[in-house]
C-alpha positions in Angstrom: 0.0 0.0 0.0 1.2 3.5 -0.9 0.6 6.4 1.4 0.4 10.0 0.4 -1.2 13.3 1.2 -4.0 15.4 -0.3 -2.7 18.8 0.7 -5.2 21.5 1.6 -5.4 24.3 -1.0 -8.3 26.3 0.5 -7.8 28.9 3.2 -9.8 31.9 4.5 -8.9 35.2 2.9 -7.9 36.5 6.3 -4.7 34.5 5.9 -1.9 36.1 4.0 -1.8 34.2 0.7 2.0 34.0 0.9 1.7 31.9 4.1 -0.3 29.3 2.2 2.6 28.5 0.0 5.1 28.7 2.9 3.0 26.1 4.7 2.8 23.9 1.6 6.6 24.1 1.1 7.1 23.1 4.7 4.7 20.1 4.5 6.2 18.8 1.2 9.8 19.1 2.5 8.8 17.1 5.6 6.9 14.5 3.6 9.9 14.0 1.3 12.2 13.5 4.3 9.8 11.0 5.9 9.3 8.8 2.8 5.8 9.5 1.7 4.9 8.0 -1.7 2.9 10.9 -3.1 1.0 14.1 -2.7 -2.0 15.6 -4.4 -3.5 19.1 -4.9 -7.1 19.7 -5.7 -8.9 21.9 -8.2 -11.7 24.5 -7.5 -12.4 27.9 -9.0 -13.9 31.3 -8.0 -14.2 30.2 -4.4 -14.9 32.7 -1.6 -11.7 31.6 0.0 -8.1 31.7 -1.1 -7.7 28.6 -3.4 -4.2 27.9 -4.6 -4.4 26.7 -8.2 -3.1 23.3 -8.8 -0.8 23.6 -11.9 1.5 26.4 -10.8 1.5 25.3 -7.2 2.5 21.7 -7.9 5.0 22.8 -10.5 6.7 25.0 -7.9 6.6 22.2 -5.3 8.0 19.5 -7.6 11.5 20.7 -7.1 11.4 20.0 -3.4 9.3 16.8 -3.5 12.1 14.2 -3.7 10.9 11.0 -5.3 7.3 11.4 -4.5 4.6 10.8 -7.1 2.8 14.0 -8.0 -1.0 13.8 -8.3 -2.6 17.0 -9.6 -6.4 16.8 -9.8 -8.3 18.6 -12.6 -12.0 19.2 -13.2 -11.7 18.4 -16.8 -14.8 20.1 -18.2 -13.2 23.5 -17.5 -10.0 22.9 -19.5 -9.0 23.0 -23.1 -7.6 19.5 -23.8 -4.8 20.5 -26.0 -3.4 23.2 -23.7 -3.8 21.0 -20.6 -2.1 18.1 -22.4 0.8 20.3 -23.2 1.1 21.7 -19.7 0.9 18.2 -18.1 3.4 16.7 -20.5 5.8 19.5 -19.6 5.2 19.0 -15.9 6.0 15.3 -16.3 9.3 16.3 -18.0 10.1 18.8 -15.2 9.4 16.1 -12.5 11.3 13.4 -14.3 8.2 11.3 -15.0 6.5 11.4 -11.7 3.0 12.6 -12.7 -0.3 10.7 -12.4 -3.4 12.8 -13.1 -6.6 12.6 -11.1 -9.6 13.6 -13.2 -13.0 14.7 -11.9 -16.2 16.2 -13.2 -16.9 19.2 -10.8 -20.2 20.2 -9.3 -20.3 23.9 -8.6 -23.0 25.5 -10.8 -21.5 29.0 -10.5 -18.1 27.7 -11.9 -19.8 26.1 -14.9 -21.6 29.4 -15.6 -18.3 31.4 -15.3 -16.5 29.0 -17.6 -19.4 29.3 -20.1 -20.4 25.7 -20.1 -23.1 23.7 -18.4 -23.4 20.9 -16.0 -25.5 19.0 -18.6 -22.5 18.9 -20.9 -19.9 18.1 -18.2 -19.8 14.3 -18.9 -19.3 14.6 -22.6 -16.7 17.4 -22.1 -14.9 15.2 -19.6 -14.7 12.2 -21.9 -13.5 14.2 -24.9 -10.9 16.0 -22.9 -9.7 12.8 -21.4 -9.5 11.0 -24.7 -7.8 13.9 -26.5 -5.1 14.2 -23.9 -4.3 10.5 -23.9 -4.1 10.4 -27.7 -1.7 13.4 -27.8 0.6 11.9 -25.2 0.7 8.5 -27.0 1.2 9.3 -30.6 1.7 11.9 -33.4 -0.7 13.2 -36.1 -3.8 13.0 -34.0 -7.2 13.8 -35.4 -10.5 13.9 -33.4 -14.1 14.3 -34.1 -16.3 15.1 -31.1 -19.3 17.2 -29.9 -17.1 19.8 -28.3 -13.7 19.4 -29.9 -12.8 18.5 -33.5 -9.7 18.8 -35.6 -9.3 17.3 -39.0 -5.8 18.5 -39.7 -3.4 16.1 -37.8 -1.8 17.7 -34.7 1.2 16.5 -32.6 2.3 17.4 -29.1 6.0 17.8 -28.1 7.6 17.3 -25.7 5.6 14.2 -24.8 5.6 13.0 -21.2 8.5 11.0 -19.9 5.9 8.6 -18.4 4.7 6.1 -21.0 1.9 5.8 -20.4 1.1 8.9 -18.3 -1.4 7.4 -15.8 -4.9 8.8 -15.4 -7.1 8.1 -12.4 -10.8 9.0 -12.4 -12.5 10.2 -9.2 -16.2 9.9 -8.4 -18.8 8.2 -6.4 -21.9 7.7 -8.6 -22.1 4.4 -10.5 -21.6 6.0 -13.9 -18.4 7.7 -12.7 -17.1 4.4 -11.4 -17.9 2.7 -14.7 -16.0 5.5 -16.5 -13.0 4.8 -14.3 -13.2 1.1 -15.1 -13.6 1.7 -18.9 -11.2 4.6 -19.4 -8.9 5.1 -16.5 -5.8 3.6 -14.9 -7.5 3.7 -11.4 -10.4 4.8 -9.4 -10.2 7.5 -6.6 -12.9 7.0 -4.0 -15.1 9.8 -2.5 -13.5 11.1 0.8 -16.6 10.9 2.9 -17.6 7.3 2.3 -17.9 4.9 5.2 -15.9 1.7 5.1 -19.0 -0.3 4.1 -19.7 2.0 1.2 -16.0 1.8 0.2 -16.2 -2.0 0.1 -19.4 -2.0 -1.9 -17.9 0.5 -4.3 -14.8 -1.6 -4.8 -16.9 -4.6 -5.7 -18.8 -2.5 -8.2 -15.6 -1.3 -9.7 -14.2 -4.8 -9.9 -17.4 -6.0 -11.6 -17.2 -3.1 -14.1 -13.6 -3.9 -14.9 -14.6 -7.4 -15.7 -17.4 -6.1 -17.9 -15.0 -4.1 -19.9 -12.4 -6.9 -20.1 -9.9 -5.1 -18.0 -7.8 -6.4 -15.1 -7.7 -5.2 -11.5 -4.0 -5.9 -11.1 -3.3 -3.2 -13.7 -5.3 -0.6 -11.8 -5.0 1.6 -8.7 -7.8 1.8 -6.1 -7.2 5.1 -4.3 -8.8 5.9 -0.9 -9.0 9.5 0.1 -9.3 9.8 3.8 -9.5 12.7 6.3 -7.5 12.2 9.4 -6.1 13.8 12.6 -3.4 11.9 14.3 -1.3 12.4 17.4 1.5 10.3 19.0 -1.2 8.8 21.4 -4.8 7.9 20.9 -6.1 10.0 23.8 -4.4 13.1 22.5 -5.6 12.6 19.0 -9.2 12.1 20.1 -9.1 15.1 22.5 -7.6 17.4 19.8 -10.2 16.3 17.2 -13.2 16.8 19.4 -13.9 20.2 17.8 -14.7 18.3 14.5 -17.6 16.6 16.1 -18.8 19.6 18.0 -18.7 22.1 15.1 -19.2 19.7 12.1 -16.8 19.0 9.3 -17.1 19.6 5.5 -20.8 18.6 5.6 -20.1 15.0 6.6 -23.0 13.2 8.2 -22.7 11.9 11.8 -22.1 8.4 10.5 -19.4 9.6 8.0 -17.7 11.5 10.8 -17.6 8.5 13.1 -16.6 5.9 10.5 -14.7 7.8 7.8 -12.4 10.2 9.7 -9.3 8.4 11.1 -8.7 9.9 14.5 -6.4 8.9 17.3 -2.9 7.5 17.3 -0.8 5.3 15.0 -2.5 2.0 16.1 -6.0 3.1 15.0 -4.7 4.4 11.7 -2.8 1.1 11.0 -5.9 -1.0 11.9 -8.1 1.1 9.6 -5.7 1.0 6.7 -5.2 -2.8 6.9 -9.0 -3.3 6.7 -9.1 -1.1 3.6 -6.0 -2.9 2.1 -7.7 -6.2 2.5 -10.7 -4.8 0.6 -8.4 -3.9 -2.3 -7.2 -0.4 -1.7 -3.7 0.2 -3.2 -3.1 3.8 -2.4 -4.2 6.1 0.4 -4.3 9.9 0.3 -4.7 11.6 3.7 -6.1 15.1 4.1 -5.5 16.8 7.4 -8.9 17.3 9.1 -7.3 20.0 11.3 -5.4 21.9 8.6 -3.8 24.7 10.7 0.0 24.6 10.4 0.9 22.7 13.6 -1.9 20.1 13.7 -1.3 19.4 10.0 2.5 18.9 10.5 1.7 16.7 13.6 -0.5 14.4 11.5 2.2 14.2 8.8 4.9 13.4 11.3 2.8 10.6 12.9 2.1 9.1 9.5 5.8 9.4 8.5 7.4 8.1 11.7 4.9 5.4 12.7 2.5 4.4 10.0 4.5 4.4 6.8 7.5 2.5 8.4 5.0 -0.2 9.6 3.7 -0.8 6.1 7.2 -0.8 4.6 8.4 -3.4 7.1 5.3 -5.6 6.9 4.9 -6.0 3.2 1.6 -6.5 1.3 -1.5 -8.2 2.7 -3.7 -10.6 0.8 -6.8 -8.8 -0.5 -10.3 -10.2 -0.8 
């Protein structure tokens, strides 16, 4: 099992925007030192908060990221596929071939209006953008005929990615999104707020969908995104995280808060991850539930000093 972080990109406008990047730099440097496998940055637009945009931020952070896999997430309906394919190919070259792209649909109606498209068209735009980028990375003289994008004169992209292929995961929770991941992608990224029972049912549906499309689970990643607050001891972790239950957290239901957040010390985290690994999860991306600087660094340190070494020593479990 690989372990990485989904780093927080959104902060209140009361915070100096320069501090956001300073915090991200500190977190990425610490993760590189502690042997994390990866980190991701998300993608939202026109938010009421500061939101650090994924492409320039992850490009800047790549130089201090050691050997970590870089996992930029993009809401594909908002992007021109040719331009995004060029930018991601260059980012893969800059990083020495360490890019895997997480692809999602997006849901904010105001953003779709601002980008002069519609939620009704988001699936078809997603599929066309996904297909065009993959074609441009894999070969020259590409032509394409679609509803949103068409080019009859052959086009080629250079430089191409170092990674061959450049892997593409698809995020989503609805059954059609999971089926798209099984049909088109190199992995499925699971919705952060799902309880363990929902995760296991989703994995079974993904496996069934892979079989339907004649594809093989051993070639795919199953990526669990999980919010967590960890401390060196269980009591400390639970005490510090009590505010999440008192004030609510990201719209999670009471059940999701209780079962989806990983709270406590290293032992609880390891037990939770082993259960998910047995279910088929291959890669976990943690997001700091308490994202202020010191609590976030504490969670990263606990993962890096206690959880990651445990999994590296232990080796893989059988899945079922």
